[in-house]
C-alpha positions in Angstrom: 0.4 -0.1 0.2 1.1 3.3 -1.0 1.3 6.6 2.0 -1.2 8.8 1.4 -1.5 12.8 2.9 -4.4 14.8 3.1 -5.5 17.5 5.6 -5.8 16.7 9.3 -9.8 16.6 10.4 -11.4 16.4 13.8 -12.3 13.1 13.2 -8.3 12.0 13.2 -8.0 13.1 17.2 -7.7 9.6 18.2 -5.0 9.0 16.3 -3.1 12.3 16.6 -3.5 12.2 20.0 -2.0 8.5 20.6 1.1 9.7 18.1 1.6 13.0 20.3 1.6 11.2 23.6 4.0 8.7 22.2 5.9 11.8 21.5 5.9 13.1 24.8 6.9 9.7 26.3 10.1 9.9 24.2 11.0 13.2 26.3 13.0 14.2 22.9 10.1 16.0 21.1 8.1 18.5 23.3 8.5 20.2 27.2 4.1 19.1 27.0 3.9 17.0 30.1 0.1 15.4 28.5 -1.6 16.2 25.1 -4.6 18.3 24.8 -8.1 17.3 25.9 -9.8 18.0 22.8 -8.9 18.5 18.9 -9.8 21.9 19.6 -7.6 22.9 22.2 -4.9 20.4 19.6 -5.7 22.9 16.9 -5.8 26.1 18.2 -5.0 28.5 15.6 -3.0 26.5 13.1 -4.0 27.0 9.3 -6.1 24.0 7.9 -4.5 24.1 4.6 -1.0 23.4 6.0 -1.8 21.0 8.4 -2.1 17.1 7.5 -1.8 13.4 8.4 0.0 10.9 6.3 -2.2 7.4 6.6 -1.6 4.0 4.9 -5.1 2.4 4.4 -7.1 3.4 7.7 -4.1 4.2 9.6 -2.5 7.5 10.9 1.1 7.0 10.6 1.7 11.1 11.2 0.4 14.2 11.6 2.0 18.0 11.0 0.9 21.3 11.4 1.7 24.6 10.7 0.5 27.5 14.2 1.4 31.2 13.5 4.0 32.4 15.6 2.3 35.3 16.8 -1.3 37.1 16.2 0.0 40.2 15.5 -0.4 41.4 11.8 3.2 41.5 10.7 4.2 37.7 11.4 1.1 36.3 9.7 3.6 34.9 7.2 5.7 33.3 9.8 4.6 30.1 11.4 5.7 27.2 13.6 6.1 23.4 12.0 4.7 21.0 14.8 6.0 17.3 13.0 5.0 13.6 14.9 5.4 10.4 13.5 3.8 6.8 15.0 6.7 4.7 16.7 5.8 1.7 14.4 6.0 4.2 11.2 9.7 5.7 12.2 12.3 5.6 8.9 10.0 5.2 6.1 10.1 8.5 4.9 6.5 10.0 6.5 8.1 12.6 7.9 9.7 14.0 4.9 6.4 13.8 3.2 4.7 15.7 5.7 7.0 18.1 5.2 7.5 18.3 1.8 3.4 18.7 1.7 3.5 21.4 4.2 6.1 23.4 2.8 4.2 23.6 -0.2 1.2 24.4 1.3 2.6 27.2 3.2 4.3 28.9 -0.2 0.8 28.7 -1.3 -0.9 30.4 1.6 1.8 33.5 1.5 3.8 31.9 4.6 7.6 33.0 4.0 9.3 31.8 7.2 8.9 28.4 8.6 10.1 27.8 11.9 10.9 25.1 14.4 12.4 24.6 17.7 14.2 21.3 18.4 15.6 19.4 21.1 19.5 19.3 20.3 18.9 15.0 21.2 16.3 14.5 18.4 19.2 13.8 15.4 16.1 12.5 13.6 14.3 15.4 13.4 17.2 17.9 13.3 18.7 16.2 10.0 15.0 16.0 8.6 14.5 19.8 8.9 17.8 20.8 7.4 17.3 18.2 4.2 14.2 20.2 3.8 15.8 23.4 3.7 15.8 24.6 7.3 19.0 26.1 8.5 20.5 26.4 12.2 19.7 30.0 13.2 20.4 29.4 16.9 20.4 27.3 20.3 18.5 28.4 22.8 20.1 26.8 25.6 18.0 26.1 29.2 14.9 27.5 27.6 13.2 25.5 29.6 12.8 22.6 32.3 11.2 18.9 31.2 11.3 17.1 34.8 13.3 19.2 36.4 15.9 19.5 33.8 17.2 22.5 31.6 16.8 21.8 27.6 18.0 23.5 25.1 16.2 24.0 21.6 17.7 24.2 18.2 16.2 27.2 16.4 15.7 26.6 13.1 14.4 28.2 10.3 13.3 27.9 6.2 12.8 31.0 4.1 10.1 30.0 1.5 10.9 31.1 -2.0 7.8 33.3 -2.5 
């Protein structure tokens, strides 16, 4: 079966949540300690034209969403990338597929900058972003604590071709 990509919808919430919770458990994906209570809380202000799931048959294998970095109008073209892959689907190119879809969609939606903040230990995610045209802007040292341990974030950005 071929892996396909489509826009994320509220009916995907249980799979999205399951994948997000697995990411939380790794202690390498987010500072959050629990998933949001609902799809609406999770989706928030994300752009629906730039948020996707990858699936095979009826199984969701990963998701991505693009959220505004600010409510200020001057930053309307700057979005923050979130991307999570099911534990059992890693290493199959799903992250690359999702990120490429997001990049194309974000250009159509008028985004000029995509940014991502990744734990420095998450080498696979760092490599995925760099492979897709992101560059390291810097390291935010001891930006926040996870379970009482200070963590660094690598800040990456990608300038779209618009």
